[in-house]
N, C-alpha and C positions, 0 to 999 in steps of 0.2 A: 479599618478599611475593608472593603470587600475582598474576600479571599476565595470566592467561587472560581473554580477552574473555567477558563475561558471557552475552550472548545467543547461543544456539546456532543460531538461525535468523534471518536478516535479513528484515525486513519487505519484502515485494514491493509495489511501487507499481503497482497494476492500473489503468493508464491506458488502458483499452480504450474506444475510441470506438464505442459501439453506434450503428449507422446504418441507416436504411431504404434509403438509396441508396449508393449507393456507400459597458520598465519601467513601471511603475505609472502609471496614469492619474491625474493630479492633480486633486483636488477641494478645495473650500474647507473642508469640514467634516471632523471626526475620524470615521473609519469605525467602524461597529459590528462587533465581532468575534464570529463564531459559526461553525458548521459545519453544512451542510445539503446533502444530495444531491438534485439537481434534474435534470429531463430537458428537453432542447430540444423545444419543441412548435410552433415557428413556422418555416416554410420561409424560408430566406434570413436567418436570425438571424446577427448580426454580433458577432464577438469583437473588442474594440477595445483599443488602447493609446493613449498620449499622442500618438503620431505618426499615428494614423489606424486604419483597419480592418486587423486582423491577418489574419483569414480569415473566411469564411462557414461556418456550422455547419449540419448536417443535422438534421431532426427525428429524435428517437430517441437522440441523443448524450447520454451521462450525464456530468454535471458536478458537482463538489463546490465549492460556494461557501463562502468563509470570511469575507468582509467585505461589508458593505452601505454604500453611500453614496448617499443619495437613492434614485433608481430603479435604480442600477447595482449589480451583484454582481461581486465579485472572484473569479476562478477561478484559483487558483495553479498547478494542474497544466497549465494552458494559457497562463499568463502574460498574462492580459488580463481586461477587464471586459465584461459582457454585460447588456443590459437585462433587468430582472426580468420584464417583460411577455412575453419570449420563452421563459420557463421555466415548468414546472409541477412541483409536488410529485408524486411517484409516485401517492399516494392520489387526488389530484385528477384526475390524468390517467386513471387506471383508471375513475373514476366517469364521466368524459366519454366514454371509449371504450366503456363498457358500453352507453350509449345509442346511439352511432353504429353499433356492431356489430349491435345488435338491429334497427336500421333497414336498414343496408346493410353486411354483413360483407365486408371486403376483406382481402387478404393483408397489406397495409401496416398496417391497423388491428389485426389479430391480433398482428402482429410488435411493434408499438409497445406494446400492452398487455402482451405477454410480457416486454418489456424492463422495464416498470414493475414487474411482478410479481417479476422477477429482482432489481431493486434492493431490494425489500422482503423478499427471500429466501423468497418464496413459490414455491419451485422447482417443485412439481408443477403449479401453475396456469400458470407460465411455460412449462413443457414442453408443456402442453396447447395453449396459444396458439401456440407455435412450430410444433407439428404441424399445427394448423389453417391456419397461414400457408403452410407447405410444401405442403399439399394443394392450395392455390389457386395457388401459385407455386413449383413444385418446383426451379427452377433458381436460386434466390436464395442466393448464397454467404454473405451476411451472416447469414442465419438459421442456417445450419449452424455458423458461428463462435459465435454466441451460445448455441446449444444445446450445442455442444461445451464451452463454458466452464462452463455449469451442470453438465454431467456431470463435468467436471474437479473442480469444487467438491464434488461428491458422491462423488468418488474412483471414479467409474465410468469408468476410464481407457480400456478397450477401446472402449466406446461413444463416448466423447469423441473418440478418435483416428479412429474411423470418420467422424464428422461433420467433423472438421478436414481429413482427407484428401479428403473429398468437396468441401469448400470450396476447397481448393487445386486440385482438378481443374477446378472451375468458374471459378476466378479465381486463376491462379498469381502474381498481383501483390498479393494481399491480405496486407498486413503483419500484420494482427491474427490471421489464421489461423496464420501461422508463429510469432507471439508466444505464443499460447495453447498451441500444440503444443510449443513450447520449454519453457513452464512445466511441462507434463506430464512431459517428459523430465527436467527438473530435479528435480521431486518424486519421480520414480522413480529418481533417482540415475544416470540415463543421461547423464552430464555432457557427453561429447563430442557426442552427438546433440543435447543442449540447446544447446550452442554453435552447432552447424550451423544449427538452426532460428532461433535468435535472430539470428544473423548475416544470414540471409535476410530477416528482418523489418527489420533495420537497413538492409540494402541497398535495400529498397523504401521505407523512410522513415528517412533518416539522423538525423532529429531526434526519433525516437520514444524519449522518455525512459524509458518503461516497459521497452522491450526492452534499452536500454543498461544500465539498472539491473539487470535480471534477468541479463544476460550478465556484468555485473560480479560479481554474486553467484555465478554459476556458476564464473567464474575463481577466485573466493575459495575455493570448494569444491575446486577443482583445485590449490590452493596456488600459483596463478599471480598473485601479488599485484600485480606491475607492470601486467599486463594489466587486472586488476580496477580498479586506480587510473585507468588510461587511460579505461576506460568510464565510471567515475563522474565524472571530470573532463569528459568529453565531454557527459554528461547534464546536468551543471551549466552548461556553456557553452550548451547548447540551452535550458535553463530553470532559472534559479537560485532558483526558488521552491518546489522540491519537498523537503520536510523529510526524507523517508526516504533520499534519495540522500546528503544530508549525513551522516546517521547511518551509512550504509553506508561512506562514505568514511572517516569517523572510525574505524571498526573496522579498516580497513586501516592507517591511521596508527598505531593501537595495536600492531598486529602488527609494524610496522616500528620500534617504539619511538620514534615521533615524537609524544610525548604532548601537547605544547603544541598541535600542529596538530589532534590528536584532540579536545582540549577545545574549541577554537575551532569545530570542525565540529559537535560536539554542541550547543554554545550556539546556533549558527546554526539547527540543526534545531529547537530549542525556540523560537526567535524566530518561526520560520515556523509551528510547530504546538505551542503550549504544552500541548496535551492528548496529546502522544505519550508513552505509557507506556514504549515501547521506548527512546526517547532519554533520558528521566529515569532509567530503570533503568541503562542503560549508562554514563551520565555518573556516576551514583552509585557504580557499581562502580569506575570509574577513579579517582575522588576517594578512595575507601576503600583501594584496593590498588595504586596507581601505584608502579612501581619507582623512580621519581624522587621521593624523599621530599619535596622542596621543593614538588612539585605536589599532594601529598596534602592533602585538606581534609575532615576527618571531619564537620565541621558541615554543609558543603554536601552531603556524601554522604548524611547523614541526611535533609536537606531534600528532595533529589531522590528518594531511595528511598521516603520516605513518600508523596510525590506520585504516584509510579508505582503504589504499592499502592492509594492512594485511587482512582485512575483505573480500576483493575481490581477494585475492591471487595474487596480483600484475598483474592482467590480464586486467584491465580497463585503456586504454590509457588516458582517460580524468582525472582520479584520479592520474595517474602517472604524468601528466602535472601539476596538483596542487602541488604534492609533490616536483617536480622540482622547481616550483615557490616559495614554502616555503623555500627550501634549499637556493635558490638564495637570498631571503629576509634575511636569517640568515647568509649570507656570506659563505655558504658551497658550493663553486662554483664547486668543483670536483664532489660532489654528485649530484648537480643540473645537470651538464653535463651528467653524467652517466644515471640519471633517465630520462632525456629528450630523450636520445638516445633510451631507452627502450620504451618510449611513441611513438616515431616515428615508431619503428618497429611494434607496435601493432595498430597504428592508421589507420583509413580508408584513402584511397588515397587522398580524397578531403581535408583532414586535415594535411597531411604530409608537405606540402609546408610552411604553417604558423609555424609549429613546428620547421622545419629546420631553418627558419629565426630567431626564438627565440634562437635556439641552437648557431647560429653564433654570436649573440650578447653576449652570455655568454662566449664563447671561445675566442672571439677577444678582 
């Protein structure tokens, strides 16, 4: 059976600490599970673990909270808890800053509002605020990094590189500048340059999970699987709460035909983030197509594939293809045919031919 890894692009964990300046805490009650992006709004906010204060955070740092226990929020990408009083939702922060800026505009306030706009993907508004901040404080490397990241997201790579190069000139110790520049090189398929920049980011911050994850992805693209595995292992050692890293390591296990290890990592990824469509999809594909027949599980393949498609509202042709493959493995051929027809309708032109051949095999 086909053992090709299903996902053609591994999810990047964008653990960028937006800043204006520069194991599990045990509680008596069962935590509430959710996911919300928040922004540090209090100077001196503390990230805590069971052993005490892990580190202080700066206003403007963007965090994703996934659990609540009383007044505490769990931040898996940082491996600690923070008081909800130290955080603001981006919409609330913008409303507050609108009033402050009207009374007294400062570079820091424009920058912080720009970060909140960026979280909400209001990129034009964010760029306007960053420009206003730079006009008041033109030597702030952090603003160039944040603006460069927006331009990367908009695929304005030349402008993004101008900003990131300027950030490095202002502060050649800025790990985030090298990290974002490395992501651009990765997206442009300039793989060795990506490795160079991501290595510089890791040298500045050896525990930077995002950079380790991205360099692991780059090594994967270079077919240097052992180096990719080393980076994912190091990222997990630094923080074993990041779902995407486990998914990425699972993909390497698949390539090395270590399927049981791959299944365990996909399961761990889903424990950490049950809403990961990528992990559901890739685990479904492995259960449906695994070269070791004893590990095939068509029923679980269908379950995970359906969940992946539900999470993406049945809009992703690649995930629909996985679901069709799972139905086929489970001998639900009518469903496989209907689902593959949906995938063909949504797929890019260069993928339609292969999907149509696949459909012919099912229907004939």
